[in-house]
C-alpha positions as CSV (number, residue, x, y, z in Angstrom):
1,M,3.0,-19.2,-9.2
2,A,2.4,-15.7,-10.6
3,D,5.2,-13.6,-12.0
4,W,5.1,-10.6,-9.7
5,T,7.4,-8.5,-11.9
6,K,4.9,-8.2,-14.8
7,P,1.9,-5.8,-14.8
8,L,-0.7,-7.1,-12.4
9,S,-4.5,-6.8,-12.3
10,A,-6.0,-5.2,-9.1
11,R,-9.3,-4.0,-7.9
12,C,-11.2,-2.8,-4.8
13,H,-13.7,-5.1,-3.1
14,C,-16.8,-4.1,-5.0
15,G,-14.9,-3.9,-8.4
16,A,-15.9,-0.3,-9.1
17,V,-12.2,0.6,-9.2
18,R,-9.9,-1.6,-11.3
19,F,-6.3,-0.9,-12.1
20,T,-3.1,-2.4,-13.3
21,V,0.1,-2.2,-11.3
22,Q,3.7,-2.7,-12.1
23,L,5.6,-3.3,-8.9
24,A,9.0,-1.8,-8.4
25,D,10.6,-5.0,-7.2
26,G,8.0,-7.7,-7.0
27,L,6.9,-8.8,-3.5
28,S,10.2,-7.9,-1.8
29,T,9.0,-4.4,-0.9
30,A,6.1,-5.6,1.3
31,R,5.7,-3.4,4.4
32,R,3.3,-1.9,6.9
33,C,3.5,1.3,8.9
34,D,2.6,2.0,12.5
35,C,1.5,5.6,12.2
36,S,-2.0,6.3,13.6
37,F,-3.7,5.9,10.2
38,C,-1.9,2.9,8.8
39,A,-2.2,1.0,12.1
40,M,-6.0,1.3,11.9
41,R,-6.0,0.6,8.1
42,G,-3.9,-2.6,8.6
43,A,-2.9,-3.2,4.9
44,V,0.3,-4.6,3.6
45,A,1.7,-2.3,1.0
46,L,3.9,-3.0,-2.0
47,T,6.0,-0.4,-3.9
48,A,5.2,0.9,-7.3
49,P,6.7,3.9,-9.2
50,L,4.3,6.8,-9.8
51,D,3.9,5.7,-13.4
52,G,3.4,2.1,-12.3
53,I,-0.4,2.4,-11.7
54,T,-3.0,2.7,-14.4
55,I,-6.6,3.1,-13.3
56,T,-8.5,1.2,-16.0
57,T,-12.1,1.6,-14.5
58,G,-13.5,3.8,-11.9
59,A,-11.1,6.7,-11.5
60,E,-14.2,8.8,-10.6
61,D,-15.0,6.2,-7.8
62,L,-11.8,6.9,-6.0
63,T,-11.8,9.4,-3.1
64,L,-8.7,11.0,-1.5
65,Y,-7.8,11.2,2.2
66,T,-4.9,13.2,3.6
67,F,-3.9,14.2,7.1
68,N,-1.1,15.7,9.2
69,T,1.4,17.1,6.6
70,G,-0.8,16.3,3.7
71,T,2.1,14.8,1.8
72,A,0.8,11.2,1.8
73,Q,-2.3,10.9,-0.5
74,H,-4.5,7.9,0.4
75,Y,-7.0,6.6,-2.2
76,F,-10.1,4.6,-1.4
77,C,-13.1,3.3,-3.3
78,K,-16.0,5.6,-2.4
79,H,-18.4,2.7,-2.6
80,C,-16.8,-0.2,-0.6
81,G,-14.2,1.9,1.3
82,I,-11.3,-0.3,0.4
83,Y,-7.9,1.4,0.3
84,T,-6.3,0.8,-3.0
85,H,-3.0,2.8,-3.0
86,H,-1.3,5.9,-1.7
87,Q,1.4,8.3,-2.7
88,R,3.9,7.9,0.1
89,R,5.2,10.6,2.5
90,S,8.5,8.7,3.0
91,N,9.0,8.8,-0.8
92,P,6.5,10.9,-2.8
93,N,8.0,9.5,-6.0
94,E,6.4,6.1,-5.3
95,Y,3.1,4.6,-4.4
96,G,2.2,2.0,-1.8
97,V,-0.3,-0.4,-3.2
98,N,-2.6,-2.5,-1.1
99,A,-1.3,-6.1,-1.6
100,A,-4.8,-7.5,-0.9
101,C,-6.2,-5.6,-4.0
102,I,-3.9,-7.5,-6.4
103,D,-5.5,-10.5,-8.0
104,G,-4.1,-13.8,-6.6
105,L,-2.3,-12.2,-3.6
106,S,-3.2,-12.3,0.1
107,P,-1.5,-10.8,3.1
108,F,-1.1,-14.4,4.3
109,D,1.3,-14.9,1.4
110,F,4.0,-13.0,3.3
111,P,5.5,-15.0,6.2
112,E,6.9,-11.8,7.7
113,V,6.3,-8.1,6.9
114,P,8.6,-5.2,8.2
115,V,6.7,-2.5,10.0
116,S,8.0,1.1,9.3
117,N,8.2,3.5,12.2
118,G,5.5,6.0,11.2
119,Q,4.9,7.2,14.8
120,Q,8.3,8.7,14.7
121,H,8.5,9.4,11.0
122,P,12.1,9.6,9.6
123,S,11.1,12.9,8.0
124,D,10.4,14.3,11.4
125,S,13.1,12.7,13.6
126,R,16.5,11.8,12.2
127,S,17.3,9.8,15.4
128,A,14.3,7.5,15.1
129,S,14.7,3.9,14.0
130,P,13.1,3.4,10.5
131,L,11.8,0.0,11.7
132,A,9.2,-0.4,14.4
133,G,9.1,-4.2,14.2
134,L,8.0,-7.2,12.2
135,L,4.5,-8.6,11.6
136,R,4.2,-12.3,11.2
137,F,1.3,-14.0,9.6
138,S,0.4,-17.6,10.0
139,R,-2.4,-19.8,8.9
140,S,-4.0,-22.3,11.3
């Protein structure tokens, strides 16, 4: 079993973008979001501090996508299209990192993932529940 508290190797699908990530609290921060963008992207994200990601290869191969308020900054490999990480709107002092990009990790390694309420973002609506639901993975 890997030690998820140590710096981890990660990459996009084609390998053009490679990076190391130091997770903020191992795998315990796994979550998804139900905003219009994240619901379509479908990734499980883990938390890393802003200084927790080092792009080792392919920084020039990353492309940036923003929408709505422009606060969240989503990075993708411009060759294979895989989302690698994003600076969060909910906390701009941290990154969400695509768990599937981390070597040796799969979304199926999480029996249950909380889904954040991005359709009624806490920054926009103080009365909104921060949790939209739970996503459960199972292998057949």
